[in-house]
N, C-alpha and C positions, 0 to 999 in steps of 0.2 A: 264662459265667454262673456263677459262684462255687457251688462245690460245697463243705460241711461237711460232715461225717460224724459223729454222733451215735458217743457212743464211742471216742472214733479217739484219744482222751490216753489218761488213764486210769481207766479207768471206778470202781477202787474210794474214788478220789481224789474226780472227781465226786459218786459214792451217797454221802459226808463228806458231802461242800459244802452237800449236796440236807438228806440229815436233821438238820445238824451235829453229827456225833457226832467233828469233825475235834478232833486232841490243842489246846490251848486252852495256853498259857507260861504257872503262874503266874506269875507276876514280873514284874516288867520296867512299863514305859510302858504305856495302854492303845495298839490301834493306833488311827489314825485313822480310819481306815476300815470299810465294813463289807462282807463278799461283795451282800448285797442293793444297797447299794451302788454296789455295781463294777457287779452285772448294767446293776442304772435306765441306768449312763452309755455300756454297751456297748447295752443298746438301745433304747436316741436314734438311737445313731450309727448302725443297723443303720437301724432304721426313715425315717430322713433319708435316709441315702445307698446305704444297702443292705450286706448284707453285705460287700461286695471293702473298702469303706471300714474296715471294723473290724481294727480291732490290738491289740496290750498297750500300745503307745510313743500311739498312739490315743486310747485308752480312758485311759492314766496323765496324759497331758495335758487331756482334759475333768474329769478330777477333781484337782488341782493337785497332782498326788505326779510325781516318777520309775518310767521300764518297774523300773527293779531292786525296788521299794518293792511293786509293783503285782506280782509276779513271790511274795511274801512271802506274799498272801494268796492265789491261783490260779495252779496248774503253770503252763499254754500259756495257748492261745488256743481250746482243742480242749474242757479242761473247762469254758473261761466260755461256751462256746456249749453248754455243754450245761444250765451252770446259767440258759444264757437264756430256752432254750427250754422247762426249768420253768414259770419263773419267771413265765413268757408264759401258761400253759399255767393255772396259780392265778386265768387272767378270765376265763376262764367260768365262764357263774351255773351255779352246782347247785343248785337251787330244787326244795322240795319234792314233791312232783305230785300226790298221793293226787285219786285219783277223774280222774287226765286218763288221757284209754286212750294203747292203745299206739301209736298214731299220730301225734298232737298230738308225744307223747313228742319219739318220732325228727325232727321234721321240725323242736318245737324247737330239738332237742340239733343238726340237721343248720346251722340259718342260722343260732347262738351260735358257730357250726365255721366259715363261709364268714369271717362278720364278723370273728374271731379274725385268718384270717388278710387280711383287703382293711387292721384295719390295723397287720399287720406284716410287710410281702410277703415282709420277707425266710425266711421258717419255707420257701416254697415249697426254698428253696439248703438245708435241714438234711434228708441223709438218712436217717433213722430206722430203716432195715434193721435195729439194734442199740441198740433205747432205754434210755438209762439211766433204772434204774427210780426215778423221781423221787417226791417227795408228794402231786405236782399231780398229772400223771401218773395218776399211782393211783389216787390218785381221780377224776381225768375217766372214768378206764373202767369203773372201779364206779361212777357215775350215770348210761354208757351202759346197762350193762350190763340196771340195773334196769328199763329201757326197758319190753328184751322176757321182763323175767324173765315167771314163773307162765305164759308163756301155750305150753304143749307143746312147746315146741323145747328142745333137747339143751344140754347146759353149749357143750359145743362148736356147735350150729350156732348159738346164744346170742353165742362170740365171733368165728363168721361174718360175721351179721347186725348187730353191729360197725365189725368190718372194713369190710364191703359198703359200708357210709355213708360213712365215712373216706374212705374214695375215691371214690365217689361225689362227697363237695366235692371233695378235694384236685383232682382232673380238672377237677371245675367253676371251679372259680375262678380257675386258672390260666390263660386267655387272659382271664379278664374284668382281674389282674394287669395278663399283658402287650399287652394292649391301652394300656392307664394309664402304663405303664410306653414307650411309643414314641411319645407326645404329646411326653413331656418327651426322649426319647433326639431327636427328629425335630425340635426344634420348630414340630410339624405339628400341628395338628388332624386328626379325621377328615374330617372334611371337606374341611379342604384339602386334604391329602393324597392322598385321593379326583377334589377337581378337577383336581391335575395331571397325573392321570394318567387320567382319561374318556376325554380327546378317545382318546390309542392305541387305548385297553381300545374305542371302538365302531370303531373302523379296520380289527384280528381281531379282534373278538369273532359269528361268524355264528349269529345267531340263530332260522336255521332249519335248521345245522345242530346246535346241545343247546336243542330246543324246551323237555325240561321244567328246564334250566337255568335262560332267559329267564325265562319261567312264572312260574317258581318264584322266584324270585330278584328278581323288577320285586314282587314281588303282601309277601313279608317288605321290605322293600327303604322301599313303600312302609306298613308296616305298621305300622314300629318308627319309619321314618323315622329311619334311621343304621342302616350296617349288617349289624344282629347290636344286642339285647335281650338281656343278661348274666342279668339280675334275674330277667326269666322265660325265659329258656331255661335258666335254676337251678329258679325253683316246681316247672315244669314237665317237666320232669330229676327233681328228688326228686318227685310224686308217683305220675309211673311207678315208677318203685324201691319205692314205695310200693305198689303193686299187685301187685307183684313177688313182695313182704315176706308180705300179706297171704293171696296166693294158696297159699302153702307151710306155710302155719300150719294146724294139724290143727284140722280141723274140727268 
């Protein structure tokens, strides 16, 4: 799986692009394109075909210019990925939620972030250990911190809670996305794949040797009517995570 790294190009240039402070020529013809349009085209390619299909030449073809022309707007693919990332973060709703408790607010934040990953699976392939601080990223961070403001946590604890929630969503959604991609990669549904290998599994699996796995696996399979239920697992894990945060809050 291709991995891109945020800020792997010129972070200063990326921030200038995101905040709209890059130098603009005072003379000459009006630019045919905008950074926003280029980012939208790149996001569409990544959504449809994955991050591995993304290249400056491919984006240039999509917007109807030469690759050399595209470089007059963005220095490289690295800065383009930075712009793409901040652009899709702007899709996350940031509603005013007066009167809504912290637990419900964090629940909504977690679900919104999960939905974002499901719309843009390529986000899982962008490492953000050194994020470029664009306007949408900062607005999203501020909104999420507001959900736990005033609960008696220190500022550092507030940051840790928000990071904990983000890490949970990132990990929980990965399995669901990988399972969905497996269908396209193999050309088989889960039912078809399991039906093909079930006879072999029946030969090698000893229920007496692994009684707990046999019992729980059968109960889970009957309950889900599938190998797993990603939505149910996500909600179960989220509820337990919030229980833990509640236990940590000052009384």
